DOMARKE-471011 format. One line per 3 residues: their letters; for each residue x, y, z of N, C-alpha, C. Coordinates in nm, 2 decimals, padded with zeros to 4 digits. Example, Ala and Ser with C-alpha at 12.3 -4.5 7.8 and 13.67 -1.06 7.14 Angstrom:
# residues 2
AS> 01.32/-00.57/00.78/01.23/-00.45/00.78/01.32/-00.33/00.78  01.28/-00.22/00.71/01.37/-00.11/00.71/01.29/00.00/00.79
***
This chain:
# residues 133
MPA> -01.10/01.66/01.47/-01.00/01.60/01.38/-01.03/01.45/01.38  -01.03/01.39/01.26/-01.05/01.24/01.25/-00.94/01.16/01.30  -00.97/01.05/01.36/-00.87/00.96/01.42/-00.78/00.90/01.30
KNV> -00.66/00.89/01.33/-00.57/00.82/01.23/-00.58/00.67/01.24  -00.57/00.61/01.13/-00.56/00.46/01.13/-00.42/00.42/01.17  -00.40/00.37/01.29/-00.27/00.32/01.33/-00.28/00.17/01.34
TVQ> -00.19/00.11/01.26/-00.18/-00.04/01.26/-00.07/-00.08/01.35  -00.11/-00.16/01.45/-00.01/-00.21/01.55/00.06/-00.33/01.48  00.19/-00.33/01.49/00.27/-00.43/01.43/00.26/-00.56/01.51
VTP> 00.22/-00.67/01.45/00.21/-00.80/01.51/00.34/-00.86/01.53  00.36/-00.92/01.65/00.49/-00.99/01.67/00.47/-01.14/01.65  00.58/-01.20/01.60/00.57/-01.34/01.57/00.57/-01.42/01.70
INA> 00.53/-01.55/01.70/00.52/-01.63/01.82/00.66/-01.65/01.87  00.67/-01.67/02.00/00.80/-01.68/02.07/00.84/-01.83/02.07  00.96/-01.86/02.12/01.01/-01.99/02.12/00.92/-02.09/02.20
AQQ> 00.87/-02.05/02.31/00.78/-02.14/02.38/00.65/-02.17/02.30  00.60/-02.07/02.23/00.48/-02.10/02.15/00.52/-02.19/02.03  00.64/-02.16/01.97/00.68/-02.25/01.86/00.69/-02.39/01.91
QRV> 00.74/-02.42/02.02/00.75/-02.55/02.08/00.61/-02.61/02.10  00.52/-02.53/02.14/00.38/-02.58/02.16/00.32/-02.62/02.02  00.35/-02.54/01.92/00.30/-02.57/01.79/00.36/-02.70/01.73
KSA> 00.49/-02.71/01.75/00.56/-02.84/01.71/00.50/-02.96/01.78  00.48/-02.95/01.91/00.42/-03.06/01.99/00.28/-03.09/01.94  00.20/-02.99/01.92/00.06/-03.01/01.87/00.06/-03.07/01.73
TSD> 00.16/-03.03/01.65/00.17/-03.09/01.52/00.21/-03.24/01.53  00.31/-03.27/01.61/00.35/-03.41/01.63/00.23/-03.49/01.69  00.16/-03.44/01.78/00.04/-03.51/01.84/-00.06/-03.54/01.73
CVR> -00.09/-03.44/01.65/-00.19/-03.45/01.54/-00.14/-03.56/01.44  -00.01/-03.56/01.41/00.04/-03.66/01.31/00.02/-03.80/01.37  00.06/-03.82/01.50/00.04/-03.95/01.57/-00.11/-03.99/01.57
RAG> -00.19/-03.89/01.60/-00.34/-03.92/01.61/-00.39/-03.96/01.47  -00.35/-03.89/01.36/-00.39/-03.92/01.23/-00.35/-04.06/01.19  -00.22/-04.09/01.22/-00.17/-04.23/01.19/-00.26/-04.33/01.25
DLL> -00.29/-04.31/01.38/-00.37/-04.41/01.46/-00.51/-04.42/01.40  -00.57/-04.31/01.37/-00.71/-04.31/01.32/-00.71/-04.37/01.18  -00.61/-04.34/01.10/-00.61/-04.39/00.96/-00.55/-04.53/00.95
GCV> -00.49/-04.58/01.05/-00.43/-04.72/01.05/-00.31/-04.72/00.96  -00.23/-04.62/00.97/-00.10/-04.62/00.89/00.01/-04.55/00.97  00.13/-04.57/00.92/00.25/-04.51/00.98/00.27/-04.37/00.92
LDP> 00.27/-04.27/01.00/00.31/-04.14/00.96/00.43/-04.10/01.03  00.54/-04.09/00.97/00.67/-04.05/01.03/00.66/-03.91/01.08  00.74/-03.87/01.18/00.74/-03.73/01.21/00.78/-03.64/01.09
VAV> 00.72/-03.52/01.09/00.74/-03.43/00.97/00.81/-03.31/01.03  00.90/-03.25/00.95/00.97/-03.13/00.98/00.87/-03.02/00.99  00.89/-02.93/01.09/00.81/-02.81/01.12/00.90/-02.69/01.13
NFT> 00.87/-02.59/01.05/00.94/-02.47/01.06/00.85/-02.35/01.06  00.90/-02.23/01.08/00.82/-02.11/01.10/00.87/-02.00/01.00  00.89/-02.05/00.87/00.95/-01.96/00.77/00.85/-01.91/00.67
LSG> 00.72/-01.94/00.69/00.62/-01.90/00.59/00.59/-01.75/00.61  00.58/-01.68/00.50/00.54/-01.54/00.51/00.42/-01.52/00.41  00.36/-01.40/00.41/00.25/-01.38/00.32/00.12/-01.40/00.39
RAA> 00.02/-01.44/00.31/-00.12/-01.44/00.36/-00.16/-01.58/00.41  -00.08/-01.68/00.39/-00.12/-01.82/00.44/-00.07/-01.84/00.58  -00.15/-01.91/00.66/-00.11/-01.94/00.79/-00.02/-02.07/00.80
GMY> -00.04/-02.16/00.70/00.04/-02.28/00.70/00.05/-02.33/00.56  00.15/-02.42/00.54/00.17/-02.49/00.41/00.24/-02.62/00.43  00.19/-02.72/00.36/00.26/-02.85/00.36/00.33/-02.85/00.22
RVR> 00.45/-02.90/00.22/00.52/-02.91/00.09/00.62/-03.02/00.10  00.66/-03.07/-00.02/00.77/-03.17/-00.04/00.87/-03.10/-00.13  00.99/-03.08/-00.07/01.10/-03.01/-00.14/01.22/-03.10/-00.14
RGQ> 01.27/-03.13/-00.26/01.39/-03.22/-00.27/01.37/-03.35/-00.20  01.25/-03.40/-00.20/01.22/-03.53/-00.14/01.19/-03.52/00.01  01.20/-03.40/00.07/01.18/-03.38/00.21/01.04/-03.32/00.24
REI> 00.97/-03.39/00.32/00.84/-03.33/00.36/00.85/-03.23/00.48  00.77/-03.13/00.47/00.78/-03.03/00.58/00.65/-02.95/00.59  00.62/-02.91/00.71/00.50/-02.82/00.73/00.56/-02.68/00.77
RYN> 00.52/-02.58/00.70/00.57/-02.44/00.73/00.45/-02.36/00.79  00.48/-02.29/00.89/00.38/-02.20/00.95/00.42/-02.06/00.95  00.33/-01.97/00.94/00.35/-01.83/00.94/00.35/-01.78/01.09
PYI> 00.47/-01.74/01.14/00.48/-01.70/01.28/00.40/-01.58/01.32  00.38/-01.49/01.22/00.30/-01.37/01.25/00.15/-01.39/01.25  00.10/-01.48/01.16/-00.04/-01.51/01.17/-00.07/-01.59/01.29
FGK> 00.02/-01.68/01.33/00.01/-01.76/01.45/00.01/-01.66/01.57  00.10/-01.56/01.56/00.11/-01.46/01.67/-00.02/-01.38/01.69  -00.09/-01.36/01.59/-00.21/-01.28/01.60/-00.33/-01.37/01.63
YFA> -00.33/-01.49/01.59/-00.45/-01.58/01.60/-00.40/-01.72/01.65  -00.33/-01.72/01.76/-00.26/-01.84/01.81/-00.36/-01.95/01.83  -00.46/-01.93/01.92/-00.55/-02.04/01.96/-00.63/-02.10/01.83
DNL> -00.67/-02.01/01.75/-00.75/-02.05/01.63/-00.66/-02.13/01.54  -00.53/-02.09/01.52/-00.44/-02.17/01.44/-00.41/-02.30/01.49  -00.40/-02.31/01.63/-00.37/-02.44/01.69/-00.49/-02.54/01.65
ATT> -00.61/-02.49/01.65/-00.73/-02.57/01.63/-00.75/-02.60/01.48  -00.71/-02.51/01.39/-00.75/-02.52/01.25/-00.64/-02.54/01.16  -00.53/-02.47/01.17/-00.42/-02.48/01.07/-00.34/-02.60/01.09
IPH> -00.32/-02.64/01.21/-00.24/-02.77/01.23/-00.31/-02.89/01.17  -00.44/-02.92/01.20/-00.50/-03.03/01.14/-00.51/-03.02/00.98  -00.52/-02.90/00.94/-00.53/-02.87/00.79/-00.40/-02.92/00.72
EVA> -00.29/-02.88/00.78/-00.16/-02.91/00.72/-00.13/-03.06/00.74  -00.16/-03.11/00.86/-00.14/-03.26/00.88/-00.22/-03.34/00.79  -00.34/-03.30/00.76/-00.43/-03.37/00.66/-00.36/-03.37/00.53
HYA> -00.30/-03.26/00.48/-00.23/-03.26/00.36/-00.11/-03.37/00.36  -00.04/-03.37/00.47/00.07/-03.47/00.49/00.02/-03.61/00.48  -00.09/-03.64/00.55/-00.15/-03.77/00.55/-00.19/-03.81/00.41
VDV> -00.26/-03.72/00.34/-00.31/-03.75/00.21/-00.19/-03.78/00.12  -00.08/-03.71/00.13/00.04/-03.73/00.05/00.09/-03.87/00.08  00.10/-03.91/00.20/00.15/-04.05/00.24/00.06/-04.16/00.18
LYG> -00.07/-04.13/00.20/-00.17/-04.24/00.16/-00.19/-04.25/00.01  -00.19/-04.13/-00.06/-00.24/-04.13/-00.20/-00.13/-04.08/-00.29  -00.04/-04.00/-00.24/00.05/-03.92/-00.33/-00.01/-03.79/-00.38
LRN> 00.06/-03.68/-00.37/00.00/-03.55/-00.40/-00.04/-03.54/-00.54  00.03/-03.61/-00.63/00.00/-03.60/-00.77/-00.13/-03.67/-00.81  -00.18/-03.76/-00.72/-00.30/-03.84/-00.75/-00.43/-03.78/-00.70
VRP> -00.42/-03.67/-00.63/-00.54/-03.61/-00.57/-00.55/-03.46/-00.58  -00.66/-03.41/-00.57/-00.68/-03.26/-00.57/-00.64/-03.21/-00.43  -00.58/-03.09/-00.42/-00.53/-03.04/-00.29/-00.63/-03.04/-00.18
HGV> -00.75/-03.00/-00.20/-00.86/-03.00/-00.10/-00.97/-03.09/-00.15  -00.94/-03.20/-00.21/-01.04/-03.29/-00.26/-01.10/-03.38/-00.16  -01.17/-03.48/-00.21/-01.24/-03.58/-00.12/-01.15/-03.64/-00.02
EWR> -01.03/-03.68/-00.06/-00.94/-03.75/00.03/-00.90/-03.66/00.15  -00.87/-03.53/00.12/-00.83/-03.44/00.22/-00.94/-03.41/00.31  -01.06/-03.38/00.25/-01.18/-03.36/00.34/-01.21/-03.47/00.43
SVM> -01.19/-03.59/00.38/-01.22/-03.71/00.46/-01.12/-03.72/00.58  -00.99/-03.69/00.56/-00.90/-03.69/00.67/-00.93/-03.58/00.77  -00.97/-03.47/00.72/-01.01/-03.36/00.81/-01.12/-03.40/00.90
QIL> -01.22/-03.47/00.84/-01.34/-03.51/00.92/-01.29/-03.62/01.02  -01.20/-03.71/00.98/-01.15/-03.81/01.07/-01.08/-03.75/01.19  -01.01/-03.64/01.16/-00.94/-03.57/01.27/-01.04/-03.48/01.35
GAD> -01.16/-03.47/01.31/-01.26/-03.39/01.39/-01.25/-03.25/01.36  -01.19/-03.21/01.25/-01.17/-03.07/01.21/-01.26/-03.03/01.10  -01.29/-02.90/01.09/-01.37/-02.84/00.99/-01.29/-02.85/00.86
PAV> -01.35/-02.91/00.75/-01.27/-02.92/00.63/-01.28/-02.79/00.54  -01.28/-02.67/00.61/-01.28/-02.55/00.53/-01.14/-02.53/00.47  -01.14/-02.48/00.35/-01.01/-02.47/00.27/-00.93/-02.35/00.33
TCR> -00.99/-02.24/00.36/-00.91/-02.13/00.40/-00.98/-02.06/00.52  -00.90/-01.98/00.59/-00.96/-01.90/00.70/-00.95/-01.75/00.65  -01.04/-01.67/00.69/-01.04/-01.53/00.66/-01.00/-01.45/00.78
YDL> -00.88/-01.41/00.78/-00.82/-01.33/00.89/-00.80/-01.19/00.85  -00.81/-01.10/00.95/-00.77/-00.96/00.93/-00.62/-00.96/00.95  -00.55/-00.93/00.84/-00.40/-00.94/00.84/-00.33/-00.81/00.86
SGI> -00.41/-00.71/00.91/-00.34/-00.58/00.94/-00.24/-00.60/01.05  -00.12/-00.54/01.03/-00.02/-00.55/01.12/00.08/-00.66/01.10  00.05/-00.74/01.00/00.13/-00.86/00.97/00.22/-00.82/00.85
P> 00.35/-00.83/00.87/00.44/-00.79/00.76/00.44/-00.89/00.64
***
């Protein structure tokens, strides 16, 4: 009899992991400001993102925020600490330095900030999202 495909439901990151992500994001924001020679204020971080994206930087009603997907972080925690956090912080830094309307989302400016942060300027990651709601 053939084996059934059973998908294990992924659990979201817990409160301690969320705090670790927030701290890593704050550290990355500080480091980006230092390396770029500019002031980057702390940015709001929440874990309300769903779907296929691991992270998203956005400005809503004049408020800047970084949203993370707690389920994708739950499945690929270490990788997202290393890649998604600098990716979203780079979007934030580009917004502060150039304004989002003046640049392409993953354009030269964003790639430059990623390189300054020592991160791979890849636009997306390819994750197996089975088990993620």
